C-alpha positions, -999 to +999 in steps of 0.1 A: +000+000+000+014+034-010+012+066+010-007+083-018-037+062-010-042+084+021-065+107+001-058+139+022-053+122+055-021+106+066-029+071+079-013+052+106-007+014+102-007-004+135+012-033+147-014-057+133+009-056+103+042-060+122+055-096+120+058-113+153+038-088+173+002-095+163-016-113+135-037-096+109-073-100+121-102-110+099-127-081+097-152-101+117-126-107+145-119-070+150-143-060+178-140-025+192-127-039+225-101-061+208-090-032+185-085-009+215-061-035+230-043-042+197-033-008+183-007+016+193-027+048+187-064+053+187-092+074+172-113+066+142-102+037+120-110+020+088-101-012+070-080-015+038-075-046+017-038-054+012-019-085-001-018-097+035-055-093+041-073-067+061-052-041+079-063-014+103-056+022+096-062+053+116-073+087+102-054+113+122-072+145+131-041+167+126-026+165+091+001+192+089+020+182+059+010+158+031+046+149+022+054+135+056+027+108+056+052+081+048+074+094+075+046+093+100+040+057+091+076+050+099+070+068+132+043+044+142+067+015+135+093+033+156+069+037+185+061+000+184+099-008+185+103+017+214+075+001+234+085-035+228+093-053+260+099-088+274+072-079+299+038-078+282+023-053+306+049-027+298+039-028+261+002-030+269+002+000+292+022+021+268+000+010+239-031+018+259-022+054+266-009+059+230-044+047+219-060+077+236-063+099+205-032+120+205-024+140+174+014+135+173+020+172+174+055+170+190+068+143+166+056+163+136+073+194+149+106+174+151+102+159+117+092+192+100+121+211+118+146+186+104+131+190+069+135+227+071+173+219+071+169+194+043+172+163+065+147+134+058+166+105+073+155+079+099+172+097+128+144+123+126+119+094+131+140+081+161+140+115+176+103+121+171+095+086+185+116+093+216+099+127+221+065+111+219+075+083+243+088+109+268+054+127+265+036+094+270+056+086+301+047+120+316+010+113+309+012+080+328+029+096+357+004+126+357-026+103+358-012+085+388-004+118+406-037+133+397-057+101+405-073+104+371-099+079+360-102+089+323-079+102+296-096+116+264-128+097+271-111+063+278-103+047+311-069+059+323-041+033+325-040+035+363-076+024+365-069-007+344-035-015+360-022-005+394-006+028+402+027+010+408+026-007+374+019+025+356+048+043+374+071+015+365+058+014+329+064+051+326+100+046+338+104+018+312+091+040+284+115+068+294+144+043+294+134+031+259+132+067+247+168+074+257+180+041+243+165+053+209+182+087+213+216+071+219+212+051+187+211+084+168+248+090+178+244+127+181+255+140+215+239+174+211+205+159+205+210+137+236+220+167+257+189+187+245+164+160+254+181+151+287+180+187+299+144+189+288+134+157+308+149+173+339+127+203+334+096+182+329+102+166+363+109+199+380+077+213+365+056+185+378+071+188+413+067+226+414+031+223+404+025+197+431+040+220+457+014+246+447-017+225+447-044+246+465-022+277+465-046+306+460-017+330+460+000+315+429+013+343+408+011+346+370+049+343+369+048+310+388+020+298+365+042+306+335+071+287+351+049+256+356+036+255+320+070+263+307+085+232+324+056+209+319+047+217+283+067+243+264+102+228+269+093+195+252+079+213+221+110+235+222+132+203+223+113+187+194+120+218+172+156+223+184+165+186+180+151+186+145+170+217+137+202+200+149+196+170+127+189+194+098+223+210+105+208+245+106+230+273+117+227+286+153+204+315+144+179+293+126+181+266+153+173+292+179+144+305+158+129+271+156+134+264+193+117+297+202+089+289+178+083+256+197+087+273+231+061+300+224+038+275+207+040+253+238+030+282+261+001+291+239-009+254+237-012+251+274-030+283+279-056+272+254-058+239+271-065+256+304-093+276+288-108+244+273-108+228+307-135+253+317-152+260+284-156+226+268-177+195+278-170+159+286-182+146+252-159+169+233-127+167+254-131+132+268-129+142+305-150+161+330-147+199+326-133+218+356-107+191+362-080+217+372-104+231+398-111+196+411-074+189+414-067+222+432-047+237+404-049+274+398-045+282+361-044+315+342-082+319+337-087+318+374-056+339+382-067+366+359-103+366+370-093+367+407-075+399+401-108+416+395-129+395+420-145+409+451-139+393+485-170+371+483-160+357+449-124+351+462-138+332+492-160+310+470-132+301+446-109+294+476-134+271+491-137+251+459-099+249+455-095+236+490-124+211+489-114+198+455-149+184+449-169+210+429-205+202+421-221+209+387-236+240+403-201+251+415-187+246+380-215+266+364-209+294+389-171+294+381-178+295+344-200+325+348-174+341+371-147+336+346-168+351+319-179+381+340-144+388+352-127+382+319-105+353+328-112+333+297-108+362+272-076+374+290-061+339+287-070+336+251-055+370+244-023+359+261-024+327+240-027+348+209+003+369+220+025+338+223+013+324+190+022+357+174+056+355+189+059+320+176+050+330+141+075+358+142+103+333+147+094+316+114+100+348+094+137+340+091+129+310+069+121+312+032+086+302+021+082+264+019+057+237+026+074+230+059+072+266+070+035+267+060+029+236+080+043+251+112+023+282+106-008+261+101-001+244+135-001+277+153-035+285+138-050+251+148-038+255+184-057+287+189-089+273+175-088+238+189-117+226+212-099+196+229 
């Protein structure tokens, strides 16, 4: 099957086609439950007839660049390799969380950044796979820490396996990611991702230290989302730039694009947490409030709040069990006090900064794809 059959959507071939990992199922044998246990990434799927029988394909929701469809298929194979373990549970836990509907934003950023420097080799696939595995490991650890029961509408891994198994599986996935990075043989790439992983851990710890902190400042909030979100997107772009052998000025431009995009991404995510619904985003709205996390919409709204409103929000943050009525009140409060619009305006500011860093590059399909990503982040609903 050739990539041009994708017809406008890049398609992901799962390990149903990988020898030795799982057989190709007959169409009748592919129940929804079995498919969810048998693919690396999830979402909507369809069947295609091949010489080997029926194979399962996913239609990804975020198609940035037509010409990297084949590379994205290679990425799925790379993810399978990075998840493979002698212990079945390690693979199953990793496959489960990768089956939760992610859009592969970070890997695409790495691959496209490398292509901006003219590099299209397999090391970009290895880097992007490692970046995605590191992201996956952080999601596993986050769900344990947050005592989550769902992720994007599906049971979280820690509800299907134990907390202990999920923590260890996350550690395993991190180890496999760094094994893949060492195979690239580029010390600079390894240094970039290693430093980033340190920052990810620090961001999570700093956030945990501030659970329930009504005095969290905007600067402290920016520090949290920088370390938890922005630095990994920055590393994806910087690592790709290094593989593309871009000069220091263009490497830094791509890194700053990724960094600012990451800040905007998280701010938009924090708005969605209050503005969306369970059916759209796959989790209960107001999850940050339930977990005692103060994010920018609340921080900005509280600046303009009266004492009664501050007391009401403080009680919800401390109790960490808001009712539907509480959430409805908070949504109205955020609207009246401008917390949502202020946050979206900040997100637009960082997206504008991200786009400015692309101006150094001549027009190309890769540059257009990154600009397209910035637009999609602002308008996403989950």
